[in-house]
PADO-460280 format. One record per residue (C-alpha): residue number from 1; z, x, y. Coordinates in nm, 3 decimals, m for minus. Layout:
<atoms>
nr=NUM, w=Z, u=X, v=Y .
...
</atoms>
This chain:
<atoms>
nr=1, w=2.528, u=1.635, v=m2.328 .
nr=2, w=2.748, u=1.759, v=m2.577 .
nr=3, w=3.081, u=1.978, v=m2.431 .
nr=4, w=3.113, u=2.194, v=m2.714 .
nr=5, w=2.738, u=2.285, v=m2.683 .
nr=6, w=2.830, u=2.368, v=m2.306 .
nr=7, w=3.182, u=2.567, v=m2.375 .
nr=8, w=2.986, u=2.754, v=m2.650 .
nr=9, w=2.693, u=2.893, v=m2.436 .
nr=10, w=2.922, u=2.842, v=m2.091 .
nr=11, w=3.144, u=3.183, v=m2.332 .
nr=12, w=2.848, u=3.309, v=m2.463 .
nr=13, w=2.764, u=3.391, v=m2.083 .
nr=14, w=3.058, u=3.467, v=m1.961 .
nr=15, w=3.014, u=3.762, v=m2.228 .
nr=16, w=2.662, u=3.885, v=m2.134 .
nr=17, w=2.814, u=3.936, v=m1.772 .
nr=18, w=3.129, u=4.147, v=m1.844 .
nr=19, w=2.925, u=4.315, v=m2.143 .
nr=20, w=2.591, u=4.377, v=m1.871 .
nr=21, w=2.854, u=4.487, v=m1.575 .
nr=22, w=3.003, u=4.745, v=m1.835 .
nr=23, w=2.647, u=4.881, v=m1.877 .
nr=24, w=2.623, u=4.924, v=m1.451 .
nr=25, w=2.987, u=5.035, v=m1.457 .
nr=26, w=2.902, u=5.345, v=m1.729 .
nr=27, w=2.560, u=5.420, v=m1.571 .
nr=28, w=2.752, u=5.424, v=m1.213 .
nr=29, w=3.015, u=5.646, v=m1.351 .
nr=30, w=2.760, u=5.874, v=m1.537 .
nr=31, w=2.560, u=5.903, v=m1.208 .
nr=32, w=2.857, u=6.016, v=m0.951 .
nr=33, w=2.950, u=6.297, v=m1.240 .
nr=34, w=2.657, u=6.394, v=m1.276 .
nr=35, w=2.496, u=6.773, v=m1.149 .
nr=36, w=2.205, u=6.620, v=m0.948 .
nr=37, w=2.498, u=6.346, v=m0.755 .
nr=38, w=2.682, u=6.727, v=m0.609 .
nr=39, w=2.676, u=6.766, v=m0.214 .
nr=40, w=2.467, u=6.955, v=m0.118 .
nr=41, w=2.618, u=6.930, v=0.220 .
nr=42, w=2.970, u=6.758, v=0.427 .
nr=43, w=2.732, u=6.510, v=0.458 .
nr=44, w=2.614, u=6.382, v=0.158 .
nr=45, w=2.773, u=6.115, v=0.037 .
nr=46, w=2.598, u=5.965, v=m0.278 .
nr=47, w=2.811, u=6.079, v=m0.593 .
nr=48, w=3.108, u=5.937, v=m0.380 .
nr=49, w=2.844, u=5.612, v=m0.308 .
nr=50, w=2.818, u=5.608, v=m0.665 .
nr=51, w=3.198, u=5.616, v=m0.748 .
nr=52, w=3.298, u=5.330, v=m0.539 .
nr=53, w=2.958, u=5.156, v=m0.688 .
nr=54, w=3.113, u=5.210, v=m1.098 .
nr=55, w=3.445, u=5.074, v=m0.952 .
nr=56, w=3.337, u=4.803, v=m0.812 .
nr=57, w=3.166, u=4.743, v=m1.104 .
nr=58, w=3.443, u=4.803, v=m1.319 .
nr=59, w=3.640, u=4.556, v=m1.163 .
nr=60, w=3.313, u=4.280, v=m1.159 .
nr=61, w=3.343, u=4.352, v=m1.584 .
nr=62, w=3.796, u=4.283, v=m1.612 .
nr=63, w=3.720, u=3.943, v=m1.400 .
nr=64, w=3.414, u=3.835, v=m1.632 .
nr=65, w=3.667, u=3.920, v=m1.937 .
nr=66, w=3.985, u=3.737, v=m1.798 .
nr=67, w=3.760, u=3.478, v=m1.804 .
nr=68, w=3.640, u=3.525, v=m2.152 .
nr=69, w=4.006, u=3.571, v=m2.187 .
nr=70, w=4.131, u=3.248, v=m2.055 .
nr=71, w=3.827, u=3.013, v=m2.130 .
nr=72, w=3.970, u=3.074, v=m2.499 .
nr=73, w=4.292, u=3.016, v=m2.487 .
nr=74, w=4.261, u=2.702, v=m2.306 .
nr=75, w=3.987, u=2.578, v=m2.552 .
nr=76, w=4.241, u=2.329, v=m2.694 .
nr=77, w=4.308, u=2.185, v=m2.351 .
nr=78, w=3.923, u=2.195, v=m2.169 .
nr=79, w=3.774, u=2.059, v=m2.551 .
nr=80, w=4.004, u=1.711, v=m2.499 .
nr=81, w=3.796, u=1.436, v=m2.385 .
nr=82, w=3.844, u=1.307, v=m2.023 .
nr=83, w=3.930, u=0.939, v=m1.809 .
nr=84, w=3.942, u=1.096, v=m1.540 .
nr=85, w=3.753, u=1.365, v=m1.305 .
nr=86, w=4.013, u=1.697, v=m1.445 .
nr=87, w=4.078, u=2.032, v=m1.621 .
nr=88, w=3.859, u=2.042, v=m1.902 .
nr=89, w=3.650, u=1.725, v=m1.766 .
nr=90, w=3.242, u=1.731, v=m1.836 .
nr=91, w=3.104, u=1.489, v=m1.537 .
nr=92, w=2.783, u=1.406, v=m1.399 .
nr=93, w=2.747, u=1.284, v=m1.078 .
nr=94, w=2.492, u=1.096, v=m0.905 .
nr=95, w=2.339, u=1.156, v=m0.550 .
nr=96, w=2.043, u=1.006, v=m0.342 .
nr=97, w=1.830, u=1.313, v=m0.442 .
nr=98, w=1.922, u=1.279, v=m0.797 .
nr=99, w=2.205, u=1.391, v=m1.087 .
nr=100, w=2.441, u=1.723, v=m1.113 .
nr=101, w=2.640, u=1.846, v=m1.388 .
nr=102, w=2.955, u=1.987, v=m1.373 .
nr=103, w=3.257, u=2.140, v=m1.579 .
nr=104, w=3.635, u=2.128, v=m1.410 .
nr=105, w=3.699, u=2.508, v=m1.569 .
nr=106, w=4.057, u=2.700, v=m1.409 .
nr=107, w=3.766, u=3.055, v=m1.345 .
nr=108, w=3.437, u=3.116, v=m1.324 .
nr=109, w=3.349, u=2.863, v=m1.021 .
nr=110, w=2.969, u=2.875, v=m0.920 .
nr=111, w=2.901, u=2.949, v=m1.257 .
nr=112, w=2.643, u=2.796, v=m1.371 .
nr=113, w=2.473, u=2.745, v=m1.751 .
nr=114, w=2.176, u=2.578, v=m1.880 .
nr=115, w=2.207, u=2.338, v=m2.181 .
nr=116, w=1.856, u=2.164, v=m2.365 .
nr=117, w=1.750, u=2.190, v=m1.974 .
nr=118, w=2.062, u=2.103, v=m1.791 .
nr=119, w=2.258, u=2.305, v=m1.494 .
nr=120, w=2.617, u=2.234, v=m1.529 .
nr=121, w=2.834, u=2.429, v=m1.244 .
nr=122, w=3.125, u=2.518, v=m1.306 .
nr=123, w=3.420, u=2.451, v=m1.038 .
nr=124, w=3.776, u=2.513, v=m1.011 .
nr=125, w=4.036, u=2.412, v=m0.881 .
nr=126, w=4.001, u=2.573, v=m0.575 .
nr=127, w=3.669, u=2.435, v=m0.457 .
nr=128, w=3.685, u=2.212, v=m0.227 .
nr=129, w=3.452, u=1.975, v=m0.424 .
nr=130, w=3.691, u=1.950, v=m0.708 .
nr=131, w=3.965, u=1.845, v=m0.392 .
nr=132, w=3.733, u=1.587, v=m0.333 .
nr=133, w=3.676, u=1.434, v=m0.749 .
nr=134, w=3.993, u=1.533, v=m0.858 .
nr=135, w=4.177, u=1.241, v=m1.047 .
nr=136, w=3.778, u=1.044, v=m1.014 .
nr=137, w=3.691, u=0.832, v=m1.277 .
nr=138, w=3.330, u=0.680, v=m1.421 .
nr=139, w=3.163, u=0.480, v=m1.114 .
nr=140, w=3.366, u=0.576, v=m0.838 .
nr=141, w=3.239, u=0.636, v=m0.513 .
nr=142, w=3.302, u=1.004, v=m0.253 .
nr=143, w=3.152, u=1.146, v=0.003 .
nr=144, w=3.130, u=1.529, v=0.071 .
nr=145, w=3.223, u=1.716, v=0.399 .
nr=146, w=2.821, u=1.770, v=0.440 .
nr=147, w=2.826, u=1.336, v=0.412 .
nr=148, w=2.615, u=1.382, v=0.101 .
nr=149, w=2.792, u=1.035, v=m0.073 .
nr=150, w=2.767, u=1.035, v=m0.448 .
nr=151, w=2.927, u=0.843, v=m0.783 .
nr=152, w=3.072, u=0.963, v=m1.092 .
nr=153, w=2.828, u=0.844, v=m1.340 .
nr=154, w=3.048, u=0.992, v=m1.675 .
nr=155, w=3.310, u=1.197, v=m1.827 .
nr=156, w=3.337, u=1.385, v=m2.140 .
</atoms>
């Protein structure tokens, strides 16, 4: 797996998520202020609900934009080769059920990106998985809380 290609695809998908959230925010805000959503009675909360939705979408857009900004500012550190599972590591784990790919970053935890038909999941230092894998090297074994065992197969 090419780390540079993955990194660029991750940024691309996060930018798309931010753009989508901004568009959804604008749509919800337009609806909230539209004449059609005006309350017809004191129990009609359609406009109010749309304004809450717009605020939530704005918050989501900010989170995605912040993630893009952080990843860009840490690019040099994230692109360094790694010998251990640590920040910036793109690594492959083997399990009985197959192989899984992960990227260790400071943001965007749980976000999955597909590159060349391979899905890579972003993990962050706050995740349980990161706590179990941090510092491991190629060949090291680990056990997850659910009893599932795995082995680090490669690290970039």
